[in-house]
C-alpha positions in Angstrom: 0.0 0.0 0.0 1.3 3.4 -1.0 0.6 5.3 2.3 1.6 8.7 0.8 -0.9 8.3 -2.0 -3.5 7.0 0.4 -3.1 9.9 2.8 -3.3 12.4 -0.1 -6.6 10.7 -1.3 -8.0 10.8 2.2 -7.3 14.5 2.5 -8.6 15.5 -1.0 -11.6 13.2 -1.0 -12.3 11.7 2.4 -15.8 10.5 1.7 -15.0 8.7 -1.5 -11.8 7.3 0.0 -13.5 6.0 3.2 -16.3 4.5 1.2 -13.7 2.7 -1.0 -12.0 1.4 2.0 -15.1 -0.3 3.3 -15.7 -1.9 0.0 -12.3 -3.6 0.3 -11.6 -6.7 2.3 -8.7 -5.5 4.5 -10.9 -3.7 7.1 -13.2 -6.6 7.5 -10.3 -9.1 7.7 -8.7 -6.9 10.3 -11.8 -6.9 12.5 -12.3 -10.6 12.1 -8.7 -11.4 12.9 -8.6 -9.0 15.9 -11.8 -10.3 17.5 -11.0 -14.0 16.8 -7.5 -13.5 18.0 -8.6 -11.9 21.3 -10.9 -14.9 22.0 -8.1 -17.4 21.1 -5.7 -15.6 23.4 -8.2 -15.4 26.3 -9.0 -19.1 26.1 -5.6 -20.7 25.1 -3.2 -18.4 26.9 -4.9 -16.9 29.9 -7.5 -19.7 30.6 -5.6 -22.8 29.7 -1.9 -21.8 30.1 -2.2 -19.3 33.1 -5.3 -20.9 34.9 -7.4 -17.7 34.8 -11.0 -19.1 34.8 -13.5 -17.1 32.9 -16.5 -15.5 34.7 -20.0 -15.1 33.4 -19.4 -11.6 31.9 -16.2 -12.9 30.4 -17.9 -15.6 28.3 -20.5 -13.0 27.2 -17.6 -10.8 26.1 -16.2 -13.8 24.1 -19.6 -14.2 22.5 -19.7 -10.6 21.5 -16.3 -10.9 20.0 -17.1 -14.0 18.0 -20.3 -12.3 16.7 -18.1 -9.5 15.3 -15.7 -12.1 13.8 -18.6 -13.8 12.0 -19.8 -10.5 10.7 -16.4 -9.6 9.4 -16.0 -13.1 7.7 -19.3 -12.8 6.0 -18.5 -9.3 4.6 -15.1 -10.5 3.5 -16.8 -12.8 1.0 -17.4 -9.7 -1.1 -17.9 -6.3 0.7 -19.0 -4.7 -2.6 -22.3 -6.8 -2.4 -24.6 -4.6 -0.3 -26.4 -7.5 1.4 -23.1 -9.0 2.7 -21.7 -5.6 3.8 -25.0 -4.8 5.5 -24.9 -8.1 7.3 -21.3 -7.5 8.4 -22.2 -3.9 9.6 -25.3 -4.9 11.6 -23.6 -7.9 13.1 -20.6 -6.0 14.0 -22.6 -3.1 15.5 -24.6 -5.6 17.6 -21.4 -7.3 18.9 -19.7 -4.0 19.6 -22.6 -2.5 21.5 -23.4 -5.7 23.6 -19.6 -6.1 24.2 -19.3 -2.7 25.6 -22.3 -3.3 27.8 -20.8 -6.5 29.2 -17.5 -4.7 29.7 -19.1 -1.9 31.6 -20.9 -4.4 33.8 -17.8 -6.4 34.5 -15.8 -3.2 35.2 -18.4 -2.3 37.9 -18.2 -5.8 39.4 -14.4 -5.6 39.4 -14.3 -2.4 41.4 -17.0 -3.7 43.8 -15.2 -6.9 44.3 -12.0 -5.1 45.3 -13.9 -2.7 47.6 -14.5 -4.2 51.0 -17.6 -2.0 51.4 -19.0 -2.7 47.9 -19.2 -6.5 47.7 -22.9 -6.1 46.9 -21.8 -5.2 43.4 -20.8 -8.8 42.7 -24.4 -9.8 42.7 -25.7 -11.0 39.3 -22.6 -13.2 38.6 -24.0 -16.6 37.8 -22.4 -20.0 37.0 -25.2 -20.7 34.5 -25.0 -18.2 31.7 -27.9 -17.1 29.5 -26.7 -16.2 26.0 -28.6 -14.1 23.6 -31.2 -15.8 21.4 -31.2 -18.7 23.9 -28.0 -20.2 22.4 -26.8 -23.1 24.6 -23.2 -22.3 24.1 -22.1 -23.5 27.5 -23.5 -26.9 26.6 -22.1 -26.9 23.1 -18.6 -25.8 24.0 -18.2 -25.7 27.8 -14.4 -25.2 27.6 -15.0 -21.9 25.8 -18.3 -20.7 27.2 -18.9 -22.3 30.6 -18.1 -19.7 33.3 -15.9 -21.3 36.0 -14.5 -18.3 37.6 -15.7 -15.5 39.9 -16.7 -12.2 38.4 -14.2 -9.5 39.3 -11.5 -11.9 40.3 -9.2 -12.8 37.4 -6.1 -13.8 39.2 -4.5 -17.2 38.3 -5.6 -20.2 40.4 -3.2 -23.1 39.8 -4.5 -26.5 40.6 -2.7 -28.6 43.2 0.0 -30.8 41.9 0.6 -28.8 38.7 4.2 -28.3 37.7 4.7 -24.9 36.0 7.4 -24.1 33.4 9.5 -21.0 33.8 7.3 -18.8 31.5 4.1 -19.9 33.3 5.6 -19.2 36.7 6.8 -15.7 35.6 3.4 -14.7 34.3 1.5 -16.2 37.1 3.7 -14.5 39.7 3.1 -11.2 37.9 -0.7 -11.4 37.8 -0.9 -12.9 41.3 1.1 -10.0 42.7 -1.2 -7.5 40.9 -4.3 -9.4 42.1 -5.6 -10.0 38.6 -5.1 -9.1 35.0 -4.1 -5.6 34.1 -2.6 -4.2 30.9 0.3 -2.9 33.0 0.2 -5.2 36.1 2.9 -3.4 38.1 0.8 -0.2 38.0 -2.6 -1.9 38.0 -3.4 0.1 34.9 -6.5 -0.8 32.9 -8.2 -4.0 34.0 -9.5 -6.6 31.7 -13.0 -5.1 31.5 -11.6 -1.7 30.6 -9.3 -3.2 27.9 -12.2 -5.1 26.4 -14.3 -1.9 26.4 -11.5 0.0 24.6 -11.3 -2.8 21.9 -15.1 -2.7 21.4 -15.2 1.0 21.5 -12.5 1.5 18.9 -14.2 -0.8 16.4 -17.5 0.9 17.2 -16.1 4.3 16.3 -14.8 2.9 13.0 -18.2 1.3 12.3 -20.0 4.6 12.9 -17.7 6.4 10.6 -18.3 3.7 7.9 -22.1 3.9 8.4 -22.0 7.8 8.1 -19.9 7.7 5.0 -22.1 5.0 3.4 -25.2 7.1 4.2 -23.6 10.2 2.6 -22.6 8.3 -0.4 -26.2 6.9 -0.9 -27.6 10.5 -0.5 -25.2 11.9 -3.1 -26.0 9.1 -5.5 -29.7 9.9 -5.2 -29.1 13.6 -5.7 -27.1 12.9 -8.8 -29.9 10.6 -10.2 -32.5 13.4 -9.5 -30.3 16.0 -11.2 -30.0 13.9 -14.3 
């Protein structure tokens, strides 16, 4: 990609350039890979390798990310086809909005769980999840969607008798010392819920920009048709 040429086109014709971007596959591929990658890391690295059991809100967040991944994969088939791009947009919007809501709730529970006077905030954390549309994901894939951890407590819990390798021990010591997952554990900066909210929020902003540009492009096309 010629970044100089792309930047020039964005400055001189932002609407047309952004519309052209959403009709290409790279944005949809990026969203699908990012969301699917985050779920894979959460399950394979943090849950399996570092023994951080997912809570109810955590598996809901996974669901929202996978919804966005599916939307991206459908749009990737051919984003120039309106039906496919519309499905991708609507699905991604749904995943982003619900994901932000789950993240906000988990963040509130996290702060309540770490506040001796606010333990009432942990209420609503269930071991029996109820996914949208009645999907029995916990039964279909319990390893990925069955909550086995406590909401607000995401520190590693190593089973008795497990021998850790050096890398495992280093990460587990780090997250145990910080009493849970943080983007910067030593500073307790940005917990898992806040990081997830940021990821959903970033994509939500991009989706809004795409929708606005798409709407403007449709309006311009109609005006041109009327003028002719």
